[in-house]
C-alpha positions in Angstrom: 13.5 32.2 -54.4 10.7 29.8 -53.3 10.2 28.7 -57.0 13.9 28.0 -57.6 14.2 26.1 -54.3 11.2 23.9 -55.3 12.7 23.1 -58.7 16.1 22.2 -57.1 14.4 19.8 -54.6 12.3 18.2 -57.4 15.4 17.6 -59.5 17.3 16.0 -56.6 14.5 13.6 -55.9 14.1 12.6 -59.5 17.8 12.1 -59.8 18.1 9.8 -56.8 14.9 7.9 -57.4 13.6 8.4 -53.8 10.0 8.8 -52.7 10.1 11.4 -49.9 7.4 11.0 -47.3 7.0 13.1 -44.1 7.2 11.0 -40.9 3.9 10.6 -39.1 3.7 12.8 -36.0 4.0 11.2 -32.5 0.5 10.5 -31.2 -1.5 8.5 -28.7 -3.7 5.7 -30.1 -6.6 7.5 -28.4 -6.9 10.9 -26.6 -8.7 9.5 -23.6 -8.8 6.4 -21.4 -10.7 5.4 -18.3 -9.4 2.6 -16.0 -10.0 1.3 -12.5 -7.5 0.2 -9.8 -7.9 -1.2 -6.3 -6.8 1.0 -3.4 -3.6 0.5 -1.5 -1.5 0.1 -4.6 0.7 2.6 -6.4 0.9 1.0 -9.9 -1.3 2.4 -12.6 -1.6 0.2 -15.7 -3.1 1.9 -18.8 -3.4 0.4 -22.2 -3.2 3.3 -24.7 0.1 3.4 -26.6 2.0 6.2 -28.4 3.5 5.8 -31.9 6.9 7.5 -32.5 7.4 10.1 -35.1 10.9 10.9 -36.1 12.7 10.8 -32.7 12.6 8.9 -29.4 9.4 9.0 -27.3 9.6 11.0 -24.1 6.8 11.1 -21.5 5.8 13.8 -19.0 2.8 14.8 -16.9 0.7 17.5 -18.5 -1.9 19.7 -16.8 -4.3 17.2 -15.3 -6.1 18.2 -12.1 -4.3 15.4 -10.1 -0.9 15.4 -11.8 0.8 16.3 -8.5 -0.2 13.0 -7.0 1.7 11.0 -9.6 5.1 10.2 -11.0 5.9 9.0 -14.5 9.0 7.3 -16.1 10.0 9.6 -18.9 11.4 6.7 -21.0 8.8 4.0 -20.5 5.7 6.0 -19.7 5.1 3.9 -16.5 2.7 5.8 -14.3 2.5 5.5 -10.5 0.8 7.2 -7.5 3.4 8.8 -5.3 1.4 7.4 -2.3 -1.0 4.5 -2.5 -4.6 5.9 -2.6 -7.1 5.1 0.2 -10.7 4.5 -0.9 -12.0 5.7 2.4 -10.0 9.0 2.3 -9.9 10.1 -1.4 -7.3 12.7 -2.2 -8.2 13.8 -5.7 -8.8 17.5 -6.7 -12.5 16.6 -6.9 -12.3 15.1 -3.3 -13.6 11.8 -4.8 -12.1 8.5 -5.8 -11.8 9.7 -9.4 -8.4 11.0 -10.5 -7.6 12.8 -13.7 -4.0 12.8 -15.2 -2.7 14.2 -18.4 0.2 12.4 -20.0 2.1 14.2 -22.7 4.3 12.4 -25.2 6.7 13.9 -27.8 9.5 12.6 -30.0 11.8 15.6 -29.4 11.2 16.8 -32.9 7.6 18.0 -33.1 7.0 21.1 -31.0 3.5 20.2 -29.6 3.1 17.1 -27.6 0.3 14.6 -27.9 -1.8 14.4 -24.8 -3.6 11.4 -23.2 -6.3 12.3 -20.6 -6.4 9.4 -18.2 -9.3 9.0 -15.7 -8.5 6.6 -12.9 -11.3 5.3 -10.6 -10.0 3.9 -7.3 -12.2 1.1 -5.9 -12.5 -0.3 -2.4 -10.2 -3.2 -1.6 -12.2 -6.4 -0.9 -10.4 -9.4 0.5 -10.4 -12.4 -1.8 -8.5 -15.7 -1.3 -6.1 -17.1 -3.9 -4.9 -20.0 -1.7 -6.2 -23.5 -2.4 -7.9 -24.3 0.9 -6.2 -27.7 1.2 -2.8 -29.0 2.4 -1.1 -32.1 3.6 1.2 -32.2 6.6 3.4 -35.1 7.7 2.9 -36.3 11.3 5.4 -35.5 14.0 6.3 -32.3 12.2 6.4 -28.7 13.3 6.2 -25.4 11.5 3.7 -24.1 9.0 1.0 -26.5 8.0 -0.8 -24.2 5.7 -0.5 -20.6 4.4 -3.6 -18.6 3.6 -3.2 -16.0 0.9 -5.6 -13.2 0.2 -5.7 -9.7 -1.3 -2.7 -7.6 -0.4 -3.4 -5.7 2.9 -5.4 -8.5 4.4 -5.0 -9.6 8.1 -5.9 -13.2 9.0 -7.7 -14.9 11.8 -9.1 -18.4 12.5 -12.8 -17.8 12.8 -14.4 -21.2 12.8 -14.3 -24.9 11.9 -14.7 -27.9 14.1 -10.9 -28.1 14.7 -10.1 -24.4 15.1 -9.0 -24.9 18.8 -6.0 -27.0 17.6 -4.4 -24.2 15.5 -2.9 -20.8 15.6 -2.4 -18.3 12.8 0.0 -15.5 12.1 -2.3 -12.5 11.5 0.1 -10.8 9.2 1.3 -13.7 7.0 -1.6 -16.2 7.2 0.8 -19.0 8.3 -1.2 -21.7 10.2 0.5 -24.0 12.7 -0.6 -26.9 14.9 -0.6 -26.1 18.6 0.4 -29.7 19.3 2.5 -32.0 17.1 0.0 -34.2 15.2 0.2 -38.0 15.4 -1.3 -40.0 12.5 -1.9 -43.0 14.7 -3.8 -40.9 17.2 -5.7 -38.2 15.4 -7.3 -35.5 17.4 -9.5 -33.9 14.7 -13.2 -34.0 15.3 -13.7 -36.7 12.7 -10.8 -38.8 14.0 -9.8 -39.3 10.3 -6.6 -37.0 10.2 -8.5 -34.3 8.2 -8.5 -31.1 10.2 -11.1 -28.5 9.3 -10.8 -24.7 10.0 -12.3 -21.5 8.7 -10.0 -18.5 8.1 -11.2 -15.0 7.8 -9.3 -12.3 5.8 -10.0 -8.7 6.8 -9.3 -5.3 5.0 -10.7 -2.5 7.1 -14.5 -3.4 7.4 -14.5 -5.9 4.5 -14.1 -9.6 5.2 -13.9 -12.9 3.3 -13.7 -16.5 4.6 -11.9 -19.6 3.4 -12.7 -23.2 4.4 -9.4 -25.1 4.9 -8.8 -28.9 5.2 -5.4 -30.0 6.4 -4.7 -33.7 6.0 -2.1 -35.3 8.3 -0.1 -38.0 6.5 1.6 -41.1 7.9 5.4 -41.4 8.3 7.0 -44.8 8.2 8.7 -44.7 11.6 10.1 -48.2 11.4 11.3 -48.6 7.9 14.1 -51.0 7.2 16.1 -52.1 4.1 18.2 -55.1 3.0 17.7 -58.0 0.7 18.8 -61.6 -0.1 17.3 -62.9 3.2 19.9 -61.1 5.3 19.3 -59.1 8.3 17.7 -55.6 7.8 20.3 -52.9 7.5 20.2 -50.7 10.5 18.5 -47.4 9.9 20.1 -44.1 10.8 18.6 -42.7 14.0 16.1 -40.0 13.2 16.2 -36.7 14.9 13.6 -36.4 17.6 10.5 -34.4 16.7 10.4 -30.9 18.0 8.0 -30.3 20.8 5.3 -27.6 20.7 5.6 -24.8 23.2 2.9 -23.8 25.5 0.8 -20.8 24.4 2.5 -17.4 23.8 0.3 -14.7 25.3 0.5 -11.2 23.9 -1.0 -8.2 25.8 -1.2 -4.5 24.9 -1.3 -1.5 27.2 -4.1 0.0 24.9 -6.7 -1.0 22.4 -7.3 2.6 21.1 -4.7 5.3 20.8 -4.5 8.8 19.3 -2.3 9.5 16.2 1.2 10.4 17.3 1.0 8.5 20.5 3.0 5.4 21.6 2.3 2.2 23.6 3.9 -1.1 24.4 3.0 -4.7 23.9 4.5 -7.6 25.8 4.6 -11.4 25.3 5.2 -14.3 27.7 5.0 -18.0 27.6 6.8 -20.8 25.8 9.7 -23.0 26.8 12.3 -22.6 24.1 15.4 -20.5 24.6 14.6 -18.6 21.4 13.9 -14.8 21.6 10.6 -13.1 21.0 10.0 -11.0 18.0 7.1 -8.7 17.1 5.3 -8.0 13.9 2.7 -5.5 12.8 0.2 -5.9 10.0 0.7 -2.3 9.0 4.0 -0.5 9.7 2.4 2.6 8.1 0.0 2.6 11.0 1.8 0.9 14.0 5.6 0.9 13.8 7.0 -1.6 16.3 10.6 -2.1 17.4 12.3 -5.3 18.7 11.4 -4.5 22.3 7.6 -4.2 21.7 7.5 -0.4 21.7 4.8 0.8 19.2 4.4 4.3 17.6 1.0 5.3 16.1 2.1 6.8 12.8 -1.1 6.5 10.8 -4.8 6.5 11.2 -6.5 3.1 11.0 -6.5 -0.4 12.6 -3.4 -2.6 13.0 -2.9 -6.2 14.2 0.2 -7.1 16.2 1.6 -10.6 16.9 4.6 -12.0 18.7 6.7 -15.1 17.9 9.0 -17.0 20.2 11.7 -18.6 18.1 12.3 -22.3 18.4 15.5 -24.1 19.5 16.8 -27.7 19.3 13.9 -29.0 21.4 11.0 -26.7 20.7 9.3 -25.4 17.5 8.6 -21.7 17.1 5.3 -20.5 18.4 3.1 -17.5 17.5 0.9 -15.6 19.9 -2.6 -14.5 19.8 -3.3 -11.3 17.8 -3.8 -7.9 19.4 -5.8 -5.3 17.5 -5.2 -1.6 18.1 -7.1 1.4 16.5 -5.3 4.6 15.8 -7.6 7.7 15.9 -7.2 11.4 15.2 -6.6 13.6 18.2 -8.4 16.5 16.6 -10.9 18.9 18.2 -12.5 20.7 15.3 -11.2 24.3 15.0 -8.6 23.8 17.8 -4.9 23.3 17.2 -3.8 20.4 19.5 -1.1 21.3 22.0 0.5 17.8 21.8 0.9 17.5 18.1 3.6 15.3 16.4 6.4 17.1 14.7 5.9 17.7 11.0 7.3 19.7 8.0 4.6 21.4 5.9 5.1 21.1 2.2 3.4 22.8 -0.8 3.2 22.0 -4.5 1.5 24.1 -7.2 0.4 22.7 -10.5 0.6 24.8 -13.6 -2.7 26.5 -14.5 -5.3 24.5 -16.4 -8.0 26.5 -18.1 -7.1 29.5 -16.0 -7.3 27.6 -12.7 -4.3 27.2 -10.5 -4.2 24.3 -8.0 -2.2 24.4 -4.8 -1.7 21.4 -2.6 -0.4 21.9 0.9 0.6 18.9 3.1 0.1 19.7 6.8 -0.7 16.8 9.1 -3.5 14.3 9.7 -4.3 15.9 13.1 -6.4 18.6 11.3 -8.5 16.1 9.3 -12.0 17.5 8.6 -11.2 21.1 9.7 -12.0 23.9 7.3 -9.2 26.4 6.9 -9.2 30.0 5.6 -7.0 30.6 2.5 -5.4 34.0 2.2 -3.1 35.5 -0.4 -0.5 38.1 0.5 1.4 40.5 -1.5 4.3 42.5 -0.3 4.7 46.1 -1.5 7.7 47.9 -0.1 7.9 47.0 3.6 4.2 46.2 3.9 2.4 42.9 3.2 -1.3 42.9 2.8 -3.5 39.8 2.7 -6.9 39.2 1.2 -9.2 36.2 1.8 -9.6 33.9 -1.2 -11.9 31.4 0.4 -11.8 28.2 2.4 -10.9 24.5 2.0 -11.2 21.3 4.0 -8.2 19.3 5.3 -8.4 15.7 4.1 -7.7 12.6 6.3 -4.3 12.4 4.8 -3.5 15.9 5.9 -3.7 17.6 2.5 -5.4 20.8 1.6 -6.3 21.2 -2.0 -7.3 24.7 -3.1 -8.2 25.8 -6.6 -8.0 29.5 -7.4 -8.5 31.6 -10.5 -6.3 34.2 -8.8 -2.7 34.0 -10.2 -0.4 32.6 -7.6 2.7 34.4 -8.9 6.2 34.5 -7.8 6.6 36.4 -4.6 2.9 35.9 -3.5 2.4 34.5 0.0 -0.1 31.7 0.5 -1.3 31.4 4.0 -3.8 29.1 5.9 -5.6 30.0 9.1 -7.4 27.6 11.5 -9.6 29.9 13.5 -7.3 32.9 14.3 -4.1 30.8 14.2 -1.8 30.8 11.2 -0.9 27.2 10.6 0.9 27.5 7.2 2.7 30.3 5.4 4.8 30.0 2.3 6.2 32.4 -0.3 5.8 31.2 -3.8 9.2 31.1 -5.6 
């Protein structure tokens, strides 16, 4: 049968004059790639490409040690962290800033996918300015005179310059405003030449960068007239009066340090406009603030809060000083806090890689740094017995990563204990 089938195919090809060639299999241009990204971003841009075989490319996550921390677009292959990585609190399986992901691609025809092993190194975010450092601003005006722009996640402050006392800055946006309306004919800068010099500092955690800024105030023709042919100048339309600057807006906070899960209030006063006061936080993931100035500490770190009183027909808007608050863990090692925020534990289990099963359990940041005991239970009849597998450390993001060569099969019970207290128990389904 094999011989007659071969003859029939050969005859058909000869008769139709075709050259039959098997399609190349779907494959990555390389089996490995190493890239670096800066912390606090979810996007992961890799350069390797896959060539299609006979069908349409389809992407999926394979069996990498850190696959559970990523999502992938099955059509485009776009890879993203599910949560932006933090350099100071690495969350990889190796408990470092190096993450390993396996990306499988297939064309829907070939049975075995082609795999790209991607190694991602997360680097520390260092503030760097992209703004120009110069600006012009028309006299008698109000509003933003200059906007400082630095690396995403930066907070801003005016830290120097001979004219720093004449300005305020929005710590979250980098917007710089004059405290008093500038007058070209009566400059108040140190050089008396209408060039105002300040130094702006951008901060990300403990990293800082500075920018020298020169803002030049320009003249406005306040008595312009038109006309021609020797006639009288045409009357000019009356100009709207310049908005006045408000007196300083003062922001105060009930705390400068607070434990995770706590709450506090900030309040602002000052200014003459009829506009309302609004509040802004440099990091809503750390300090979530409402319209009344009530703040919830929802993440560990340092946040900067400012207040702005809106302007009206007479006064320009004004921004307050910045208030910095540090959110800390309320953890006592080995002790479960009695005033813990509510949370819902979750668990994910990656498929075994080289015989090792990885389980990740999300608990809560209040246990950061504690070591927990990992137990595996098995129910036989009406009795459940547990055996100790080992121990693991809770990360600053509240995640326990445990690798086990013991099969975590359906019906098994994974349990964590902190001291003698059971803090997590889930049946594997």
